[in-house]
C-alpha positions as CSV (number, residue, x, y, z in Angstrom):
1,M,69.9,145.2,83.4
2,V,68.6,146.2,79.8
3,Y,71.2,148.2,77.6
4,T,70.4,150.5,75.3
5,N,72.0,148.9,72.3
6,S,69.9,145.9,72.9
7,I,66.5,147.6,73.4
8,P,65.6,147.9,69.5
9,N,66.5,143.8,69.0
10,S,64.5,143.3,72.2
11,V,61.5,144.9,71.4
12,S,61.5,143.5,67.7
13,I,61.9,139.9,69.2
14,L,59.1,140.4,71.4
15,V,56.7,141.8,68.7
16,R,57.6,139.2,66.1
17,S,56.3,136.5,68.5
18,M,52.8,138.1,69.2
19,N,50.9,135.6,66.5
20,Q,47.5,137.4,67.3
21,L,48.8,140.7,65.3
22,T,49.0,141.3,61.7
23,I,52.1,142.3,60.0
24,D,51.0,145.8,59.6
25,E,49.9,145.9,63.3
26,K,53.4,144.2,64.5
27,H,55.1,147.4,62.6
28,S,52.8,149.7,64.1
29,L,53.5,148.2,67.6
30,K,57.3,148.5,67.3
31,Q,57.1,152.0,66.1
32,N,54.8,153.1,69.1
33,C,57.3,151.1,71.5
34,E,60.1,153.2,69.8
35,N,58.2,157.0,70.1
36,A,57.6,156.2,73.6
37,I,61.1,155.1,74.6
38,R,62.2,158.4,72.8
39,I,60.2,160.6,75.2
40,I,62.8,159.3,78.2
41,E,66.0,158.8,76.2
42,P,66.0,160.3,72.5
43,D,68.9,158.9,71.2
44,F,68.6,155.3,72.8
45,D,69.1,153.6,69.6
46,E,72.1,155.4,68.3
47,Q,75.4,153.3,68.2
48,D,77.3,155.6,70.1
49,F,75.2,156.2,72.8
50,D,76.4,156.1,76.5
51,H,74.1,153.9,78.7
52,N,75.9,154.6,81.8
53,K,74.1,158.1,81.5
54,V,70.8,156.3,81.3
55,N,68.5,156.1,84.5
56,W,67.7,152.7,84.7
57,D,65.4,153.4,87.8
58,H,63.0,154.9,85.4
59,P,59.9,152.8,85.3
60,I,59.7,152.5,81.4
61,W,62.7,150.2,81.4
62,G,60.6,147.8,83.4
63,L,58.2,147.4,80.4
64,I,61.0,146.1,78.1
65,G,61.2,142.2,78.6
66,S,57.8,140.7,78.4
67,T,54.6,140.6,76.5
68,P,52.3,142.6,78.7
69,G,55.0,145.2,79.1
70,I,55.9,145.7,75.2
71,L,52.1,146.0,74.6
72,M,51.6,148.5,77.4
73,L,54.8,150.4,75.9
74,G,53.0,150.3,72.4
75,E,49.9,152.1,73.9
76,L,51.9,154.5,75.4
77,G,53.4,155.4,72.3
78,E,50.0,155.1,70.3
79,S,48.8,157.8,72.6
80,L,51.9,160.1,72.9
81,Q,51.2,160.1,68.9
82,N,47.5,160.6,69.0
83,L,47.4,163.5,71.7
84,R,50.7,165.4,71.0
85,N,48.8,168.4,69.6
86,M,46.6,169.1,72.5
87,E,47.0,171.9,74.9
88,N,48.8,171.3,78.1
89,F,49.9,168.2,76.6
90,S,53.7,169.0,77.4
91,I,52.8,168.9,81.1
92,I,51.8,165.4,81.2
93,V,54.9,164.4,79.1
94,E,57.2,166.1,81.6
95,R,55.5,164.1,84.3
96,L,56.2,160.8,82.3
97,K,59.7,161.6,82.1
98,N,59.7,161.7,86.1
99,P,60.1,158.4,87.8
100,R,57.7,159.5,90.6
101,E,55.0,160.7,88.4
102,F,55.2,158.2,85.6
103,N,52.3,156.0,86.5
104,G,49.9,159.0,87.0
105,A,50.8,160.2,83.7
106,Y,50.6,157.0,82.0
107,N,47.1,156.5,83.2
108,E,45.8,159.9,82.1
109,L,47.4,159.3,78.3
110,Q,45.8,156.1,78.2
111,I,42.4,157.4,79.4
112,G,42.9,160.4,77.2
113,N,43.6,158.0,74.2
114,N,40.3,156.0,75.1
115,L,38.6,159.4,74.6
116,F,40.6,160.3,71.5
117,K,39.7,156.9,69.8
118,Y,35.9,157.5,70.5
119,G,35.9,160.8,68.9
120,I,35.1,162.3,72.6
121,S,36.4,165.9,72.6
122,F,38.1,166.9,75.8
123,K,40.7,169.4,77.7
124,I,43.7,168.4,79.5
125,N,44.0,170.7,82.6
126,S,47.3,172.7,83.6
127,Q,48.9,170.8,86.6
128,L,50.3,174.4,87.3
129,Q,47.1,175.9,88.5
130,T,46.8,176.7,92.5
131,K,43.4,175.7,92.9
132,K,42.1,172.3,92.9
133,S,41.2,170.9,89.3
134,P,40.4,167.9,87.5
135,D,42.6,166.0,85.1
136,F,40.3,166.5,82.1
137,V,37.2,168.5,81.3
138,I,35.1,166.5,78.7
139,D,32.7,167.8,76.0
140,F,30.1,165.4,75.7
141,E,27.4,166.5,73.5
142,G,27.4,170.0,74.4
143,R,27.7,169.5,78.3
144,E,31.2,169.7,80.1
145,I,32.2,167.2,82.5
146,N,34.9,166.9,84.8
147,L,37.1,163.8,85.0
148,E,39.6,163.0,87.8
149,I,42.2,160.0,87.2
150,T,43.9,158.2,89.9
151,E,45.4,154.9,90.7
152,K,45.3,152.9,94.2
153,E,48.6,151.4,94.3
154,K,50.0,148.5,96.5
155,S,49.5,149.2,100.4
156,Q,52.9,149.8,102.1
157,E,52.2,146.5,104.1
158,W,51.9,144.5,100.9
159,R,54.7,146.3,99.0
160,R,57.0,145.1,102.2
161,A,55.7,141.7,102.5
162,E,56.2,141.4,98.6
163,R,59.8,142.8,99.0
164,N,61.0,140.6,101.8
165,A,59.5,137.6,100.4
166,G,60.8,138.4,97.1
167,R,64.4,138.9,98.2
168,I,64.5,135.3,100.0
169,K,63.1,133.7,96.7
170,D,65.4,135.6,94.2
171,Y,68.4,134.6,96.4
172,L,67.2,130.7,96.4
173,F,66.4,130.9,92.6
174,K,70.0,131.9,91.7
175,G,71.6,128.9,93.6
176,F,68.6,126.4,91.9
177,A,69.4,128.3,88.5
178,S,73.1,127.5,88.5
179,G,72.6,124.1,89.5
180,K,73.7,124.0,93.4
181,Y,70.6,122.6,94.8
182,V,66.8,122.4,94.7
183,Y,64.6,123.9,97.5
184,S,61.2,124.1,98.8
185,L,60.1,127.2,100.7
186,S,56.4,127.8,102.5
187,I,56.6,131.3,104.3
188,Q,53.6,131.2,106.3
189,R,53.2,135.0,107.5
190,P,54.4,138.3,105.9
191,L,57.6,139.1,107.0
192,S,59.4,141.7,108.8
193,D,62.5,143.5,107.7
194,K,64.3,142.1,110.6
195,R,63.2,138.8,110.4
196,T,63.9,138.7,106.5
197,E,67.4,139.6,107.3
198,K,68.1,136.6,109.7
199,I,66.3,134.3,107.3
200,F,68.6,135.5,104.3
201,E,71.8,134.9,106.5
202,Q,70.4,131.5,107.2
203,C,69.9,130.8,103.6
204,Q,73.6,131.8,102.8
205,L,74.7,129.5,105.5
206,M,72.6,126.4,104.3
207,E,73.8,127.0,100.8
208,E,77.3,126.4,102.2
209,N,76.4,123.4,104.0
210,V,74.3,121.6,101.6
211,Q,77.1,120.6,99.3
212,N,78.4,118.1,101.9
213,S,75.1,117.4,103.9
214,G,72.7,116.9,101.0
215,L,69.9,118.4,102.9
216,E,69.7,121.6,105.0
217,E,66.2,122.4,106.8
218,Y,65.1,125.3,108.7
219,H,62.1,126.0,110.4
220,I,60.1,128.4,112.7
221,P,56.7,127.2,113.4
222,D,54.2,129.4,111.8
223,V,56.4,131.4,110.0
224,I,58.6,129.3,107.5
225,D,59.8,126.1,106.6
226,L,62.9,125.9,104.2
227,Y,64.4,122.9,102.2
228,I,67.5,123.2,100.5
229,Y,68.7,119.9,99.0
230,K,70.4,118.0,96.4
231,P,68.4,116.5,93.9
232,E,69.2,112.9,95.0
233,C,67.8,113.9,98.4
234,I,64.4,114.7,97.4
235,D,62.8,111.5,99.0
236,K,63.8,113.1,102.6
237,V,61.8,116.3,101.9
238,P,57.8,115.6,103.1
239,G,55.7,115.4,100.2
240,E,53.2,118.2,101.4
241,S,56.4,120.7,101.6
242,R,57.9,120.5,98.2
243,R,56.2,123.5,97.2
244,I,57.2,127.3,96.8
245,F,54.7,129.3,98.7
246,C,54.3,133.0,100.1
247,T,51.5,134.2,102.3
248,M,50.6,137.9,101.8
249,P,49.0,140.2,104.2
250,R,45.2,140.7,104.3
251,I,44.4,144.1,103.2
252,D,41.0,146.0,103.7
253,E,40.9,147.2,99.9
254,V,37.5,148.6,100.4
255,A,38.5,150.9,103.0
256,R,41.8,152.0,100.7
257,I,39.2,152.7,98.1
258,K,37.3,155.0,100.6
259,A,40.3,156.8,101.3
260,K,41.3,157.5,97.8
261,I,37.8,158.6,97.2
262,N,38.3,161.3,100.2
263,K,41.6,162.4,99.1
264,K,40.7,162.8,95.2
265,S,37.0,164.1,95.7
266,S,38.4,167.7,96.2
267,Q,39.5,167.6,92.4
268,L,36.0,167.8,91.5
269,D,34.1,170.8,92.3
270,N,30.0,171.5,92.0
271,T,29.7,173.2,88.9
272,R,29.8,170.5,86.5
273,P,29.1,166.6,86.9
274,G,32.1,165.1,88.2
275,I,33.4,161.5,87.5
276,L,36.3,160.2,89.7
277,L,38.1,157.2,87.9
278,I,40.1,155.0,90.4
279,L,42.4,152.4,88.5
280,D,42.8,149.4,90.8
281,N,44.8,146.3,89.8
282,Y,45.3,144.9,93.1
283,S,41.6,144.5,93.9
284,W,39.1,141.9,92.1
285,L,35.8,143.7,91.1
286,F,33.9,140.6,91.5
287,N,33.9,137.4,93.9
288,L,34.3,133.7,92.9
289,G,31.0,132.6,91.1
290,Q,29.8,136.0,90.9
291,K,30.0,138.5,88.1
292,V,29.7,141.4,90.7
293,D,31.1,141.9,93.8
294,V,28.1,142.9,96.0
295,N,29.9,143.9,99.2
296,L,32.0,146.1,97.2
297,K,29.1,147.5,95.1
298,M,26.9,148.2,98.3
299,K,29.7,149.6,101.0
300,V,31.1,151.9,98.2
301,G,28.0,152.9,96.5
302,E,26.6,154.1,99.9
303,F,29.8,155.7,100.6
304,I,29.7,158.2,97.6
305,C,26.4,159.2,98.5
306,D,27.7,161.8,101.1
307,F,30.1,163.5,98.1
308,E,27.8,165.8,96.2
309,N,30.3,166.9,93.6
310,I,30.8,163.0,92.7
311,S,28.3,162.2,89.8
312,A,29.7,158.7,89.0
313,L,32.4,156.7,90.4
314,I,34.5,154.2,87.9
315,L,36.5,151.5,89.5
316,Q,38.5,149.8,86.8
317,N,41.4,146.9,86.7
318,N,43.2,145.5,83.7
319,Y,45.0,142.1,83.7
320,F,46.9,139.6,81.1
321,I,46.1,136.2,80.9
322,A,48.0,134.9,77.9
323,N,46.2,132.4,75.6
324,N,42.8,132.7,77.9
325,H,40.0,134.5,76.3
326,Q,38.0,135.8,78.8
327,E,34.0,136.1,78.6
328,E,32.8,139.6,78.0
329,F,29.4,140.7,79.6
330,I,27.6,144.0,80.7
331,I,25.5,143.7,83.5
332,E,23.2,147.2,84.3
333,E,21.2,147.5,87.2
334,K,20.0,150.6,89.4
335,N,22.8,153.4,89.8
336,C,25.4,150.5,89.2
337,I,27.1,148.9,85.8
338,F,29.2,146.1,85.6
339,R,31.4,145.4,82.5
340,Q,34.1,142.9,81.5
341,A,35.8,143.6,78.1
342,Y,38.6,141.3,76.1
343,N,41.0,142.7,73.7
344,P,42.2,140.0,71.7
345,K,44.8,141.8,70.1
346,T,46.4,142.8,73.4
347,L,45.2,140.2,75.4
348,F,44.3,142.5,78.3
349,T,40.8,142.1,80.2
350,T,39.2,145.0,81.4
351,N,36.6,145.1,84.5
352,K,34.7,148.2,85.1
353,L,32.3,148.8,88.0
354,I,30.6,152.2,87.5
355,L,28.4,153.6,90.3
356,L,26.2,156.6,89.9
357,N,25.6,158.6,92.8
358,E,21.7,159.3,93.1
359,Y,22.4,162.4,95.8
360,T,24.8,164.3,93.7
361,K,24.4,167.9,92.6
362,N,24.9,167.0,88.7
363,P,23.4,163.5,88.1
364,I,24.5,161.7,85.1
365,Q,22.2,162.0,82.2
366,K,20.7,158.7,80.3
367,N,22.9,159.9,77.0
368,E,25.9,160.1,79.4
369,I,26.0,156.5,80.5
370,E,27.7,155.4,77.1
371,L,30.4,158.0,78.1
372,L,31.1,156.1,81.2
373,K,31.3,153.0,79.5
374,R,34.0,154.2,77.1
375,I,36.3,156.0,79.2
């Protein structure tokens, strides 16, 4: 658990370790992080602050403790600073304070900040309107364009499998970290809650017995192979089993993208060009050996043709790989643009697939293609 009196120190230590930043950039990052935290807990750095009153379940605390998290927190603070004078800004801030609405508000602020830094004028729509409306209305070279921002999150099936596998792995790791034993684990299918509970009970029993036996095994064909053992008994564990591996479910992400389009398209009307931006950090936008996922481009590109209010669809993901400079490129085809960009300061790589709808009521004009690249 992160406590308020250690937050400034945690932020400072991580910021100081970021060698890709200049001294001034580190100072700005630290200030931006603290500004973002103050939105949730205004007095977090006061000596007499009562940490027992903090809602530690808020997602913002999960950003503290890792380099990617601190960089994201800093970008949030910068967004809050840059957009603070905009009309309806307070509505996004209130959503940011709500743990359930944090991700959506965070995404809107990040996209809004991108537009701000490019000098692109836009308005934040009030979420209190009774009728459907987009998140932003952009004024680009004299033409108003609707922008709806949404996120395709993890599926329930994936969350369940991740939670159950994580429960087992976390328990075993605690025993390993305390020096009680070494372990090897292979989970060969996504686990149900009931089976996870049974395996968890077995782990506890094996932990008790291994101190005397030196080696404990648990096997269910096509489900799990588990070995808990003392280091001197490693030769009794088959070489191919000396690993930690968990099988996750196969999810039809294209179907989930289509479902998100169906749901969010109603936020866009036919009076202006409409852009639907889906942030999707759980799907790769390209296949191994290819710079564009042809299957994704074909299926989703054809799907949006039946939505005349969608002028363009943007699928975007961001990922962090330390000390790995990713290749930058842009590929432009008919009604399709694929771009990969790398930020050497934040170390994040952004992949963006832009699909233009040739059957839309309000087509994107040539000069507006640049807007799609910058969002």
